[in-house]
C-alpha positions as CSV (number, residue, x, y, z in Angstrom):
1,X,394.8,61.5,23.1
2,X,392.7,59.6,20.8
3,X,389.0,60.4,20.0
4,X,387.8,57.1,21.9
5,X,389.5,58.3,25.1
6,X,388.0,61.8,24.7
7,X,384.6,60.7,24.0
8,X,384.8,58.1,27.0
9,X,386.0,61.0,29.3
10,X,383.0,63.5,28.1
11,X,380.5,60.2,28.6
12,X,382.0,59.8,32.0
13,X,381.9,63.3,33.0
14,X,378.2,63.3,31.9
15,X,377.3,60.4,33.9
16,X,379.0,62.1,36.9
17,X,377.4,65.5,36.4
18,X,374.1,63.7,35.9
19,X,374.5,61.7,39.3
20,X,375.5,65.0,41.0
21,X,372.2,66.7,39.8
22,X,370.0,63.7,40.6
23,X,371.7,63.9,44.1
24,X,371.1,67.5,44.6
25,X,367.5,67.2,43.5
26,X,366.7,64.4,45.6
27,X,364.7,65.0,48.7
28,X,366.4,64.5,52.0
29,X,363.8,64.1,54.7
30,X,364.7,66.3,58.0
31,X,364.9,64.6,61.3
32,X,362.1,65.3,63.8
33,X,362.5,67.4,66.4
34,X,361.9,65.8,69.9
35,X,358.7,67.9,70.4
36,X,357.6,66.3,67.0
37,X,358.0,63.1,68.6
38,X,355.4,64.0,71.3
39,X,351.7,63.9,71.3
40,X,348.7,66.2,72.7
41,X,345.5,64.7,74.0
42,X,342.3,66.4,75.5
43,X,344.2,66.8,78.8
44,X,346.6,69.6,77.0
45,X,343.8,71.3,75.9
46,X,343.7,74.2,78.6
47,X,347.7,74.5,78.6
48,X,347.3,74.8,74.9
49,X,344.3,77.6,75.1
50,X,346.9,79.5,77.8
51,X,349.9,79.3,75.3
52,X,347.9,80.6,72.5
53,X,346.6,83.7,74.6
54,X,349.9,84.2,76.0
55,X,351.2,83.9,72.3
56,X,348.7,86.6,70.9
57,X,349.8,88.9,73.9
58,X,353.3,88.7,72.6
59,X,352.2,89.6,69.2
60,X,350.5,92.5,70.5
61,X,353.1,93.6,72.6
62,X,355.6,93.2,69.8
63,X,353.3,95.1,67.2
64,X,353.0,98.0,70.1
65,X,356.8,98.2,70.7
66,X,357.3,98.6,66.9
67,X,354.9,101.1,66.5
68,X,356.3,103.3,69.6
69,X,359.7,102.9,68.5
70,X,359.3,104.2,65.2
71,X,355.6,105.8,64.6
72,X,356.5,107.1,61.1
73,X,357.0,103.9,59.8
74,X,354.1,101.5,59.4
75,X,354.9,98.3,61.1
76,X,354.6,95.1,59.6
77,X,351.8,93.1,61.1
78,X,353.3,89.7,62.5
79,X,352.2,86.7,61.5
80,X,349.4,85.3,63.5
81,X,349.9,81.4,64.1
82,X,347.4,79.5,65.8
83,X,347.0,75.8,66.9
84,X,350.1,75.3,68.7
85,X,352.7,75.4,65.7
86,X,354.7,78.0,68.1
87,X,354.7,76.3,71.5
88,X,356.9,77.6,74.6
89,X,359.5,75.3,76.0
90,X,357.0,75.1,79.1
91,X,354.2,73.9,77.1
92,X,356.3,71.2,75.2
93,X,357.7,70.0,78.6
94,X,354.3,68.8,79.2
95,X,354.0,66.4,76.3
96,X,354.5,62.8,76.6
97,X,356.8,61.2,74.0
98,X,355.0,58.8,71.5
99,X,355.9,55.0,71.0
100,X,357.6,54.1,67.8
101,X,355.7,51.4,66.0
102,X,358.8,49.1,65.6
103,X,359.3,49.3,69.4
104,X,356.9,46.7,70.5
105,X,353.7,44.9,69.8
106,X,350.5,45.9,68.9
107,X,348.3,47.5,71.5
108,X,345.2,48.4,69.5
109,X,343.3,46.3,67.0
110,X,343.5,49.7,64.5
111,X,345.1,52.9,64.2
112,X,344.2,55.6,62.0
113,X,346.4,58.1,60.8
114,X,345.1,61.3,59.6
115,X,347.6,64.0,58.0
116,X,346.3,67.4,58.5
117,X,347.3,71.0,57.0
118,X,345.1,73.7,57.9
119,X,342.1,71.4,58.5
120,X,340.2,73.3,61.1
121,X,337.0,73.2,58.7
122,X,337.1,69.9,57.3
123,X,338.6,67.9,59.9
124,X,335.4,67.9,62.5
125,X,333.2,66.5,59.6
126,X,335.5,63.7,58.7
127,X,336.1,62.7,62.2
128,X,332.2,62.9,63.0
129,X,331.8,60.0,60.7
130,X,334.9,58.1,61.7
131,X,334.1,58.1,65.4
132,X,330.5,57.0,64.4
133,X,331.6,54.0,62.6
134,X,334.5,53.1,65.1
135,X,332.2,53.5,67.9
136,X,329.7,51.3,66.8
137,X,332.3,48.4,65.9
138,X,333.6,48.5,69.4
139,X,329.9,48.3,70.8
140,X,329.5,45.1,68.7
141,X,333.0,43.8,69.4
142,X,334.1,44.6,72.9
143,X,337.8,43.3,72.0
144,X,338.0,45.8,69.1
145,X,340.1,48.8,70.2
146,X,341.4,51.7,68.1
147,X,343.4,54.9,68.4
148,X,343.4,57.9,66.2
149,X,346.6,59.9,65.7
150,X,346.0,63.6,63.8
151,X,349.4,64.4,62.2
152,X,349.3,68.6,62.3
153,X,351.6,69.3,59.4
154,X,352.5,73.0,60.9
155,X,349.1,74.3,60.3
156,X,348.7,78.2,60.6
157,X,345.0,77.8,61.7
158,X,343.3,76.2,64.7
159,X,343.5,72.5,63.7
160,X,345.3,71.3,66.8
161,X,342.8,73.6,68.9
162,X,339.8,71.9,66.9
163,X,341.4,68.5,67.1
164,X,341.8,68.6,70.8
165,X,338.4,69.9,71.5
166,X,337.2,66.7,69.7
167,X,339.4,64.7,71.8
168,X,337.9,66.4,74.9
169,X,334.3,65.5,73.7
170,X,335.6,62.0,73.4
171,X,337.4,61.9,76.5
172,X,337.2,57.9,76.7
173,X,338.8,57.8,73.3
174,X,342.4,57.4,72.3
175,X,342.6,60.2,70.1
176,X,346.0,61.8,69.8
177,X,347.8,64.9,68.3
178,X,351.2,64.8,66.7
179,X,352.1,68.7,66.0
180,X,355.0,69.6,63.8
181,X,356.8,72.8,64.2
182,X,357.3,73.3,60.6
183,X,355.3,72.2,57.3
184,X,357.0,68.9,56.0
185,X,354.3,68.0,53.3
186,X,351.6,65.3,53.4
187,X,354.1,62.6,52.7
188,X,356.2,63.7,55.6
189,X,353.2,63.7,58.0
190,X,352.0,60.4,56.9
191,X,355.8,58.8,57.1
192,X,356.0,60.3,60.6
193,X,352.6,59.2,61.8
194,X,352.9,55.7,60.7
195,X,356.1,55.4,62.8
196,X,354.2,56.1,66.0
197,X,351.5,53.7,66.0
198,X,350.3,51.0,67.9
199,X,347.5,49.3,66.0
200,X,347.6,45.8,64.6
201,X,346.5,47.4,61.2
202,X,347.2,50.8,60.6
203,X,344.8,52.9,58.5
204,X,345.8,56.2,56.5
205,X,342.9,58.5,55.8
206,X,342.6,62.0,54.5
207,X,341.3,64.7,56.9
208,X,338.8,66.0,53.8
209,X,336.6,63.0,54.3
210,X,336.2,62.5,50.6
211,X,336.4,58.8,51.1
212,X,333.6,56.8,52.6
213,X,334.9,55.7,56.1
214,X,332.6,52.5,56.3
215,X,334.5,51.1,53.3
216,X,337.0,50.2,55.9
217,X,335.3,46.9,56.2
218,X,336.3,46.3,52.5
219,X,339.9,46.9,52.7
220,X,340.2,44.7,55.9
221,X,338.5,41.7,54.3
222,X,340.4,42.0,51.0
223,X,343.8,42.7,53.0
224,X,343.1,39.6,55.3
225,X,342.7,37.3,52.2
226,X,346.2,38.5,50.7
227,X,348.0,38.7,53.6
228,X,351.5,36.8,53.8
229,X,353.6,36.2,56.5
230,X,352.1,39.3,58.1
231,X,352.7,41.6,55.2
232,X,349.9,43.3,53.2
233,X,348.7,46.4,51.7
234,X,344.9,47.4,50.8
235,X,344.5,50.7,48.9
236,X,341.1,52.2,48.1
237,X,340.7,52.7,44.8
238,X,338.5,55.3,42.6
239,X,339.4,53.8,39.2
240,X,335.9,52.5,38.9
241,X,334.6,56.6,39.1
242,X,336.7,57.4,35.9
243,X,333.6,57.3,33.5
244,X,331.2,59.0,36.0
245,X,329.6,62.5,35.6
246,X,331.9,63.5,38.6
247,X,335.1,62.9,36.7
248,X,333.8,63.3,33.1
249,X,332.6,66.8,33.9
250,X,335.8,68.0,35.1
251,X,337.8,70.5,33.0
252,X,339.8,69.1,30.1
253,X,343.0,70.1,31.6
254,X,342.2,68.2,34.8
255,X,341.5,65.3,32.9
256,X,344.4,65.4,30.9
257,X,346.8,65.8,33.6
258,X,345.2,63.0,35.3
259,X,345.6,60.7,32.4
260,X,349.2,61.6,31.8
261,X,350.4,61.2,35.2
262,X,348.9,57.6,35.1
263,X,350.8,56.8,31.8
264,X,354.0,58.4,33.6
265,X,353.5,56.2,36.7
266,X,353.0,52.8,34.3
267,X,356.3,54.0,32.3
268,X,358.1,54.4,35.4
269,X,357.1,50.9,36.6
270,X,354.3,51.0,38.9
271,X,352.1,48.1,37.4
272,X,349.0,46.5,38.5
273,X,347.6,49.8,40.2
274,X,345.0,51.8,38.8
275,X,344.7,54.5,41.6
276,X,348.2,55.0,43.3
277,X,346.9,58.4,45.0
278,X,343.9,57.7,47.0
279,X,344.4,58.5,50.3
280,X,342.7,55.6,52.0
281,X,345.0,52.7,52.4
282,X,345.3,49.9,55.2
283,X,348.8,48.2,56.2
284,X,349.4,45.7,58.5
285,X,351.9,46.5,61.3
286,X,354.6,44.7,60.0
287,X,354.1,46.4,56.4
288,X,354.5,49.7,58.2
289,X,357.6,48.7,60.2
290,X,359.0,47.6,56.6
291,X,358.1,50.5,54.4
292,X,358.1,53.6,56.2
293,X,361.7,53.9,57.5
294,X,362.7,53.4,54.0
295,X,360.7,56.3,52.7
296,X,362.5,59.5,51.1
297,X,359.7,61.8,49.6
298,X,357.5,63.8,51.8
299,X,355.4,65.6,49.3
300,X,352.1,64.7,47.5
301,X,354.0,61.7,45.6
302,X,355.0,59.9,48.2
303,X,352.3,57.0,47.4
304,X,354.4,56.2,44.5
305,X,357.7,55.6,46.6
306,X,355.6,53.6,49.1
307,X,354.0,51.3,46.6
308,X,357.7,51.0,44.8
309,X,359.4,49.8,47.7
310,X,356.3,47.4,48.5
311,X,356.3,45.8,45.3
312,X,360.2,45.6,45.0
313,X,359.8,43.6,48.3
314,X,356.8,41.7,47.1
315,X,354.4,42.8,49.7
316,X,351.1,41.7,48.7
317,X,349.1,44.8,47.5
318,X,345.0,44.4,46.9
319,X,343.2,47.4,45.2
320,X,339.6,47.9,46.4
321,X,336.8,49.9,45.0
322,X,335.6,52.5,47.2
323,X,333.1,55.6,47.6
324,X,334.6,58.9,46.7
325,X,333.3,62.4,46.1
326,X,335.7,65.5,45.5
327,X,335.6,68.0,48.6
328,X,336.4,71.7,48.1
329,X,339.3,73.0,49.8
330,X,342.1,71.0,48.2
331,X,345.6,72.1,48.8
332,X,347.0,71.2,45.6
333,X,347.8,73.4,42.8
334,X,346.9,71.8,39.5
335,X,349.6,72.8,37.3
336,X,352.5,73.7,39.7
337,X,351.9,70.3,41.6
338,X,351.5,68.3,38.6
339,X,355.0,69.4,37.1
340,X,356.5,69.0,40.7
341,X,355.1,65.5,40.8
342,X,356.1,64.7,37.3
343,X,359.8,65.6,38.4
344,X,359.6,63.8,41.7
345,X,358.3,60.6,39.9
346,X,361.6,60.7,37.6
347,X,364.0,61.3,40.4
348,X,362.5,58.4,42.7
349,X,362.7,55.9,39.8
350,X,366.1,56.9,38.8
351,X,367.7,57.0,42.5
352,X,366.3,53.4,42.8
353,X,367.6,52.1,39.7
354,X,371.0,53.9,40.3
355,X,371.2,52.9,43.8
356,X,371.3,56.0,45.5
357,X,368.4,54.9,47.3
358,X,368.5,51.5,49.0
359,X,365.6,49.4,50.8
360,X,366.3,47.8,54.2
361,X,363.8,45.1,54.5
362,X,363.0,43.4,58.1
363,X,365.4,40.6,58.4
364,X,364.2,37.2,58.5
365,X,361.1,38.1,56.6
366,X,360.1,36.1,53.2
367,X,360.6,39.7,51.5
368,X,364.2,40.1,52.8
369,X,365.0,36.7,51.5
370,X,363.3,37.3,48.1
371,X,365.2,41.0,47.8
372,X,368.7,39.5,48.6
373,X,368.3,36.9,46.0
374,X,367.6,39.4,43.2
């Protein structure tokens, strides 16, 4: 056997091994369960309270049973889960199905999708500002209608309970809660929520209230200017704040990781966007129908895949400066999540370069024709 053949065999084996490793490391989103396609609103609050009380009683009974059967052994305290993460079959049966975004035309002017994980404390503050803004607009313009979809990502606090209490106070408003039985990550919450909206425009906004909600006006104006064939995205940007005290006075390691992340994003192909991670993004309905069924990544880095898909499909993207403030209570672990995000960035890029992941655009759109020619 010649050295050329040996080297070729080794190279081919290395390529196959790389493909296998990449495939094994690639995220595979789990399918949503039936209850995760159903929503709760204020009419379900009393049933939820009853279910929570029954659940706590079951935990007490379980603890008492363990104690009586093994009095000499200290029992392990059952994990306390509130907010509807554990729901009885009877409770689930009361919940109506959500309508998929691609199942019909828009019924609302605006949908607001709020991913939430253990946000029982920060969510009410954010929702207060959001509702004040949206109600004021609907009073000025009776044709303006909206819905708010809070996507509970398997919270272990009272996020669902708090959300339904807010919905009860606004009984004449369309506030729904989609609750996951297991945590699947911020990206998973956004991806799922975006595919069950009824708005002509769909806004993704974080539950922490870090972005001023009234900046939605600026996003709408810019989006309508760049929108083509019903496609377009306006993303809130904090890039103009890089030299402000709020950023400059942060720790060296935090700023180092931020700049390193931006550099890696640029190297891996996201060009022309200074802030990919701001959780304040506005989409047309057609854009939502195009991008989110193609998504794979459910972690913090999902924004990158979303923008990669948009750029590949030639969907117009405009970046809009917004007001922003850092809010305590972030779920991001600086070092752990930075490493995870760097690996995910590489995995995302390689999967698309090697054709492991493909993009299925809406047939008949200008973007689809452009992609087919490329």
